[in-house]
C-alpha positions, -999 to +999 in steps of 0.1 A: -280-064-179-264-027-177-233-025-156-230+008-136-199+029-140-194+037-101-161+025-086-168+000-057-156+010-023-131-014-021-111-002-052-115+035-037-101+023-005-072-002-016-064+026-040-062+053-012-046+032+011-018+024-016-009+061-021-008+070+014+015+038+027+040+042-006+038+079+003+045+070+036+073+045+031+093+070+006+088+096+033+105+070+059+132+064+032+136+102+028+142+107+066+169+077+071+186+082+035+215+096+062+213+071+082+221+038+062+221+014+096+186+016+101+182-006+071+210-024+071+200-056+092+183-066+056+208-079+027+207-055-001+190-078-026+159-086-001+152-049+011+131-038-017+110-069-017+106-065+024+098-028+020+073-035-010+052-054+016+045-025+038+020-007+008+011-041+000-002-051+031-019-021+038-036-021+004-048-058+013-060-048+049-083-017+035-094-037+006-105-065+028-118-042+055-136-024+029-173-031+024-186-044-009-205-025-031-239-044-043-245-044-076-284-044-089 
């Protein structure tokens, strides 16, 4: 059985959401760079992991919500 070379909708949606989520997160971090008090409630060792959850969650939700591309 030959496989098609198309990219599934789920992969496209998850990739686009990861890009948008990461770009948005980086933009927010650049905006608050001079005001470290906005992130000071988190310990320094934990903040990278917590901040990484934002694009990860966006990617998961978009991949879950996108329709599966049927295979023939």
